VEXLUM-583540 format. One record per residue (C-alpha): residue number from 0; residue in one letter; x, y, z. Coordinates in Angstrom, 1 decimal, decimal comma, always signed. Layout:
# residues N
<site NUM 'a' <X Y Z>>
...
This chain:
# residues 275
<site 0 'm' <+0,0 +0,0 +0,0>>
<site 1 'r' <+1,4 +3,4 -0,9>>
<site 2 'l' <+2,2 +5,7 +1,9>>
<site 3 'l' <+1,3 +9,3 +1,2>>
<site 4 'a' <+2,1 +12,5 +3,0>>
<site 5 'l' <-0,1 +15,6 +2,7>>
<site 6 'v' <+2,3 +18,5 +2,5>>
<site 7 'm' <+1,2 +22,0 +2,9>>
<site 8 't' <+3,0 +24,0 +0,3>>
<site 9 't' <+2,4 +27,6 -0,3>>
<site 10 'a' <+1,8 +30,1 -3,1>>
<site 11 'l' <+5,2 +31,6 -2,3>>
<site 12 'a' <+7,3 +29,2 -4,3>>
<site 13 'l' <+9,4 +31,8 -6,2>>
<site 14 'p' <+10,9 +31,1 -9,6>>
<site 15 't' <+13,8 +33,6 -9,6>>
<site 16 'l' <+16,3 +35,0 -7,1>>
<site 17 'a' <+15,1 +38,5 -7,7>>
<site 18 'a' <+11,5 +37,6 -7,0>>
<site 19 'a' <+12,3 +35,6 -3,9>>
<site 20 'q' <+14,2 +38,5 -2,3>>
<site 21 'a' <+11,0 +40,6 -2,1>>
<site 22 'l' <+9,4 +40,2 +1,3>>
<site 23 'p' <+6,2 +38,2 +0,9>>
<site 24 't' <+2,8 +39,2 +2,4>>
<site 25 'l' <+2,7 +38,4 +6,1>>
<site 26 'p' <+0,1 +38,7 +8,8>>
<site 27 't' <+0,0 +42,0 +10,5>>
<site 28 'l' <-1,0 +43,5 +13,9>>
<site 29 'd' <-4,3 +44,6 +12,3>>
<site 30 'e' <-5,2 +41,2 +10,6>>
<site 31 't' <-8,7 +40,1 +11,6>>
<site 32 'p' <-9,7 +36,4 +12,0>>
<site 33 'a' <-11,6 +36,7 +8,7>>
<site 34 'q' <-8,6 +38,1 +6,9>>
<site 35 'r' <-6,4 +35,3 +8,3>>
<site 36 't' <-8,8 +32,7 +7,0>>
<site 37 'v' <-8,7 +34,2 +3,5>>
<site 38 'r' <-4,9 +34,5 +3,6>>
<site 39 'r' <-4,5 +30,8 +4,6>>
<site 40 'a' <-7,1 +29,7 +2,1>>
<site 41 'a' <-5,1 +31,3 -0,7>>
<site 42 'm' <-2,2 +28,8 -0,2>>
<site 43 't' <-1,8 +26,2 -2,9>>
<site 44 'p' <-3,4 +22,8 -2,3>>
<site 45 'p' <-1,5 +20,0 -0,6>>
<site 46 'v' <+1,0 +18,0 -2,7>>
<site 47 'l' <+1,2 +14,2 -2,5>>
<site 48 'q' <+4,6 +12,7 -1,9>>
<site 49 'e' <+5,8 +9,3 -1,0>>
<site 50 'd' <+8,7 +8,3 +1,3>>
<site 51 't' <+8,3 +5,0 +3,0>>
<site 52 'a' <+11,6 +5,3 +4,9>>
<site 53 'l' <+10,4 +8,5 +6,5>>
<site 54 'q' <+7,1 +7,0 +7,3>>
<site 55 'a' <+8,9 +4,2 +9,0>>
<site 56 'a' <+11,1 +6,5 +11,0>>
<site 57 'v' <+8,2 +8,6 +12,2>>
<site 58 'g' <+6,2 +5,5 +13,1>>
<site 59 's' <+9,1 +3,6 +14,7>>
<site 60 'a' <+8,3 +1,9 +18,0>>
<site 61 'a' <+11,7 +3,1 +19,2>>
<site 62 'r' <+10,5 +6,7 +19,4>>
<site 63 'p' <+9,7 +7,7 +23,0>>
<site 64 'a' <+6,0 +7,7 +23,8>>
<site 65 'a' <+6,2 +11,3 +24,9>>
<site 66 'd' <+7,6 +12,3 +21,5>>
<site 67 'v' <+4,9 +10,5 +19,6>>
<site 68 'a' <+2,2 +12,2 +21,7>>
<site 69 'r' <+3,5 +15,5 +20,3>>
<site 70 'd' <+3,1 +14,5 +16,7>>
<site 71 'v' <-0,4 +16,0 +16,6>>
<site 72 'y' <+1,1 +19,4 +17,1>>
<site 73 'r' <+4,4 +19,1 +15,2>>
<site 74 'h' <+3,4 +17,0 +12,2>>
<site 75 'p' <+6,8 +15,5 +11,6>>
<site 76 'f' <+6,1 +13,5 +8,4>>
<site 77 'e' <+4,4 +16,4 +6,7>>
<site 78 't' <+6,9 +19,0 +7,9>>
<site 79 'l' <+9,9 +17,1 +6,8>>
<site 80 't' <+8,4 +16,4 +3,4>>
<site 81 'f' <+7,5 +20,1 +3,1>>
<site 82 'w' <+11,1 +20,9 +3,8>>
<site 83 'g' <+12,1 +18,6 +1,0>>
<site 84 'l' <+13,9 +15,8 +2,9>>
<site 85 't' <+15,0 +13,1 +0,5>>
<site 86 'p' <+16,7 +9,7 +1,0>>
<site 87 'g' <+20,5 +9,8 +1,3>>
<site 88 's' <+20,6 +13,4 +2,5>>
<site 89 't' <+23,3 +14,9 +4,7>>
<site 90 'i' <+21,3 +16,5 +7,4>>
<site 91 'v' <+22,7 +18,9 +10,0>>
<site 92 'e' <+20,5 +19,6 +13,0>>
<site 93 'i' <+21,3 +22,7 +15,0>>
<site 94 'e' <+21,1 +22,5 +18,8>>
<site 95 'p' <+18,8 +19,5 +19,0>>
<site 96 'g' <+18,7 +19,6 +22,8>>
<site 97 'r' <+18,8 +16,8 +25,3>>
<site 98 'a' <+15,3 +15,5 +24,4>>
<site 99 'g' <+16,3 +15,3 +20,7>>
<site 100 'w' <+12,8 +15,3 +19,4>>
<site 101 'w' <+13,8 +15,7 +15,7>>
<site 102 's' <+16,9 +13,7 +16,2>>
<site 103 'a' <+14,9 +10,6 +17,0>>
<site 104 'i' <+13,4 +10,7 +13,5>>
<site 105 'l' <+16,3 +12,2 +11,5>>
<site 106 'q' <+19,1 +10,0 +12,6>>
<site 107 'p' <+17,4 +6,7 +12,0>>
<site 108 'y' <+16,1 +8,0 +8,6>>
<site 109 'a' <+19,6 +9,0 +7,5>>
<site 110 'e' <+20,9 +5,6 +8,6>>
<site 111 'a' <+18,2 +3,7 +6,7>>
<site 112 't' <+18,7 +5,7 +3,5>>
<site 113 'n' <+22,5 +5,7 +3,5>>
<site 114 'g' <+22,5 +9,4 +4,4>>
<site 115 'r' <+24,3 +11,2 +7,2>>
<site 116 'y' <+22,9 +12,9 +10,3>>
<site 117 'v' <+25,1 +15,4 +12,2>>
<site 118 'a' <+24,0 +17,2 +15,4>>
<site 119 'v' <+25,7 +20,6 +16,0>>
<site 120 'n' <+25,5 +22,6 +19,2>>
<site 121 'r' <+28,2 +25,2 +18,6>>
<site 122 'p' <+28,0 +26,2 +14,9>>
<site 123 'l' <+30,7 +28,8 +15,1>>
<site 124 'e' <+33,1 +26,1 +16,3>>
<site 125 'g' <+32,3 +23,9 +13,3>>
<site 126 'm' <+29,3 +22,6 +11,4>>
<site 127 'g' <+30,4 +18,9 +11,5>>
<site 128 'v' <+30,5 +18,7 +7,7>>
<site 129 'e' <+32,8 +19,9 +4,9>>
<site 130 'd' <+31,8 +23,3 +3,5>>
<site 131 'g' <+29,2 +23,0 +0,7>>
<site 132 't' <+28,2 +19,4 +1,4>>
<site 133 'a' <+25,1 +19,6 +3,6>>
<site 134 'd' <+21,7 +18,9 +1,9>>
<site 135 'm' <+19,7 +20,3 +4,8>>
<site 136 'v' <+20,2 +22,4 +7,9>>
<site 137 'v' <+17,3 +22,0 +10,4>>
<site 138 'v' <+16,7 +24,8 +12,9>>
<site 139 'a' <+13,8 +24,3 +15,3>>
<site 140 'r' <+12,7 +26,8 +18,0>>
<site 141 'a' <+16,0 +28,5 +18,4>>
<site 142 'f' <+16,0 +32,0 +16,8>>
<site 143 'h' <+14,6 +33,7 +20,0>>
<site 144 'n' <+17,7 +32,5 +21,9>>
<site 145 'w' <+20,1 +33,6 +19,1>>
<site 146 'h' <+18,6 +37,0 +18,8>>
<site 147 'r' <+19,0 +37,7 +22,5>>
<site 148 'a' <+22,7 +36,6 +22,3>>
<site 149 'g' <+23,5 +38,4 +19,0>>
<site 150 'r' <+24,2 +35,1 +17,2>>
<site 151 't' <+21,6 +35,2 +14,4>>
<site 152 'e' <+23,9 +36,7 +11,7>>
<site 153 'p' <+27,0 +34,6 +12,3>>
<site 154 'y' <+24,9 +31,4 +12,7>>
<site 155 'l' <+23,1 +32,0 +9,4>>
<site 156 'a' <+26,5 +32,6 +7,7>>
<site 157 'a' <+27,8 +29,3 +9,0>>
<site 158 'f' <+24,7 +27,5 +7,7>>
<site 159 'f' <+25,0 +29,1 +4,3>>
<site 160 'k' <+28,7 +28,0 +4,1>>
<site 161 'a' <+27,9 +24,4 +5,1>>
<site 162 'l' <+25,1 +23,9 +2,6>>
<site 163 'k' <+25,7 +22,8 -0,9>>
<site 164 'p' <+24,3 +25,0 -3,7>>
<site 165 'g' <+20,6 +24,2 -3,8>>
<site 166 'g' <+20,6 +23,0 -0,1>>
<site 167 'v' <+17,8 +23,8 +2,2>>
<site 168 'l' <+17,6 +25,8 +5,4>>
<site 169 'a' <+14,6 +24,3 +7,3>>
<site 170 'v' <+13,0 +26,5 +10,0>>
<site 171 'e' <+10,4 +25,9 +12,6>>
<site 172 'q' <+9,9 +28,7 +15,1>>
<site 173 'h' <+7,4 +30,0 +17,6>>
<site 174 'r' <+5,7 +32,9 +15,8>>
<site 175 's' <+4,7 +36,2 +17,3>>
<site 176 'v' <+2,2 +38,6 +15,6>>
<site 177 'd' <+4,1 +40,2 +12,8>>
<site 178 'g' <+5,3 +43,8 +13,1>>
<site 179 'l' <+6,4 +43,5 +16,8>>
<site 180 'n' <+9,9 +44,3 +17,9>>
<site 181 'p' <+12,0 +41,1 +18,2>>
<site 182 'd' <+13,8 +42,6 +21,1>>
<site 183 'v' <+10,5 +42,5 +23,0>>
<site 184 't' <+9,2 +39,1 +21,7>>
<site 185 'a' <+12,4 +37,1 +21,9>>
<site 186 'p' <+12,3 +36,8 +25,8>>
<site 187 't' <+8,9 +35,2 +25,4>>
<site 188 'g' <+10,1 +32,6 +23,0>>
<site 189 'y' <+8,3 +34,1 +20,0>>
<site 190 'm' <+9,7 +35,8 +16,9>>
<site 191 'p' <+8,1 +37,8 +14,1>>
<site 192 'e' <+8,1 +35,8 +10,8>>
<site 193 's' <+9,3 +38,8 +8,8>>
<site 194 'y' <+12,4 +39,1 +11,0>>
<site 195 'i' <+13,4 +35,5 +10,3>>
<site 196 'i' <+12,8 +35,9 +6,6>>
<site 197 'r' <+14,8 +39,1 +6,4>>
<site 198 'a' <+17,7 +37,7 +8,4>>
<site 199 'a' <+17,9 +34,6 +6,2>>
<site 200 'q' <+17,7 +36,7 +3,0>>
<site 201 'a' <+20,5 +39,0 +4,3>>
<site 202 'a' <+22,6 +35,8 +4,7>>
<site 203 'g' <+22,0 +35,0 +1,0>>
<site 204 'f' <+19,2 +32,5 +1,3>>
<site 205 'v' <+16,1 +32,5 -1,0>>
<site 206 'l' <+12,7 +32,1 +0,7>>
<site 207 'e' <+11,2 +29,3 -1,4>>
<site 208 'a' <+8,0 +28,5 +0,6>>
<site 209 'r' <+6,0 +29,2 +3,8>>
<site 210 's' <+3,5 +26,8 +5,3>>
<site 211 'e' <+0,7 +27,1 +7,9>>
<site 212 'l' <+1,1 +23,4 +8,6>>
<site 213 'n' <+2,2 +24,1 +12,2>>
<site 214 'a' <+0,0 +27,2 +12,8>>
<site 215 'n' <-2,2 +27,2 +16,0>>
<site 216 'p' <-5,0 +29,8 +15,9>>
<site 217 'k' <-5,7 +29,1 +19,6>>
<site 218 'd' <-2,4 +30,6 +20,6>>
<site 219 'd' <-2,7 +34,3 +21,2>>
<site 220 'h' <+1,1 +34,5 +22,0>>
<site 221 'd' <+0,5 +36,2 +25,3>>
<site 222 'h' <+1,2 +34,0 +28,3>>
<site 223 'p' <+2,4 +34,6 +31,9>>
<site 224 'y' <+5,7 +32,8 +31,4>>
<site 225 'g' <+6,2 +33,1 +27,7>>
<site 226 'v' <+5,8 +30,2 +25,3>>
<site 227 'w' <+7,0 +27,9 +28,1>>
<site 228 't' <+3,5 +28,3 +29,7>>
<site 229 'l' <+2,2 +26,0 +27,0>>
<site 230 'p' <+2,8 +22,3 +26,6>>
<site 231 'p' <+5,2 +20,5 +26,5>>
<site 232 'v' <+7,1 +22,6 +29,1>>
<site 233 'r' <+4,0 +23,7 +31,0>>
<site 234 't' <+5,7 +26,3 +33,3>>
<site 235 's' <+3,1 +27,2 +35,9>>
<site 236 'a' <+4,9 +29,5 +38,3>>
<site 237 'p' <+7,4 +32,4 +38,0>>
<site 238 'r' <+11,0 +31,4 +37,4>>
<site 239 'e' <+13,7 +32,7 +39,6>>
<site 240 'g' <+15,5 +35,7 +38,1>>
<site 241 'n' <+13,1 +36,0 +35,1>>
<site 242 'a' <+11,8 +39,6 +35,2>>
<site 243 'n' <+9,4 +38,8 +32,3>>
<site 244 'd' <+7,3 +36,3 +34,3>>
<site 245 'r' <+4,1 +37,1 +36,0>>
<site 246 'p' <+4,8 +37,2 +39,8>>
<site 247 't' <+2,0 +34,7 +40,7>>
<site 248 'p' <+1,5 +31,1 +39,8>>
<site 249 'l' <-1,3 +29,8 +37,6>>
<site 250 't' <-4,5 +28,7 +39,2>>
<site 251 'e' <-5,8 +25,2 +38,3>>
<site 252 'a' <-8,3 +26,7 +35,9>>
<site 253 'e' <-5,6 +28,7 +34,2>>
<site 254 'r' <-3,4 +25,6 +33,9>>
<site 255 'a' <-6,3 +23,8 +32,2>>
<site 256 'e' <-6,9 +26,7 +29,9>>
<site 257 'y' <-3,3 +26,8 +28,7>>
<site 258 'd' <-3,1 +23,1 +28,3>>
<site 259 'a' <-6,2 +23,3 +26,0>>
<site 260 'i' <-4,3 +25,6 +23,7>>
<site 261 'g' <-1,8 +22,9 +22,9>>
<site 262 'e' <+1,7 +23,7 +21,6>>
<site 263 's' <+2,6 +27,1 +20,1>>
<site 264 'd' <+1,7 +28,8 +16,9>>
<site 265 'r' <+4,7 +28,2 +14,7>>
<site 266 'm' <+6,0 +29,4 +11,3>>
<site 267 't' <+7,4 +26,7 +9,0>>
<site 268 'l' <+9,7 +28,0 +6,4>>
<site 269 'r' <+11,9 +26,6 +3,6>>
<site 270 'f' <+14,8 +28,6 +2,4>>
<site 271 'r' <+17,3 +27,5 -0,3>>
<site 272 'k' <+20,9 +28,4 -1,0>>
<site 273 'p' <+21,0 +29,6 -4,6>>
<site 274 'q' <+22,6 +27,3 -7,2>>
């Protein structure tokens, strides 16, 4: 039986470098729910693509149960297919973290398809691959940290150098309402989509497609302890030394309300290094 993934591609697939460098239309502070519905409906229909090895990696019994429970929010099969992952790829994941949510899929997939998986925690000390050899660099939920530390520009330069011509920079990031100051949103874990796009374009990348695959309209981006109020972290009381946190803990009713939101509203972007 053929295994098919529904991939949310967008109307922003751009044929030329010049066209791709123009900033695409993004949601704004004034966007109404009706306008958001129209904008999302304007995206191109899903595209069917088959990858049985990826399906096997996502469906593996070796994945932790807690990871699998998050698939409903993170759509790993669809997201990786949207990013253009293919068998035999050299995949570099940036700062996968101790939990290694993406690693538990990407590493077995690379091994099963004669590809290569490399985890990199300090990009400026080395990308773990020869320059110009990576097929894909995966960045998940990290730009808010890099912005606060002034690392966005040098990190993107390192990614660009590591990727082969035509290689993909795959981005998943908690998304704030667009138009806000990233200096203000970064401490909450959220970043404006236009900021990420501009930063990547400044590094030489072409924005090839955006997807609402990981959007969450229930998330209003305004929580007592930032994005970490939501699952899976579920912070429920102020953290020591964090001036941005509300000074009082959540009530039981509030905890249930934030759990019902689910995981964050996220942008899903595919950039490409020009040929």
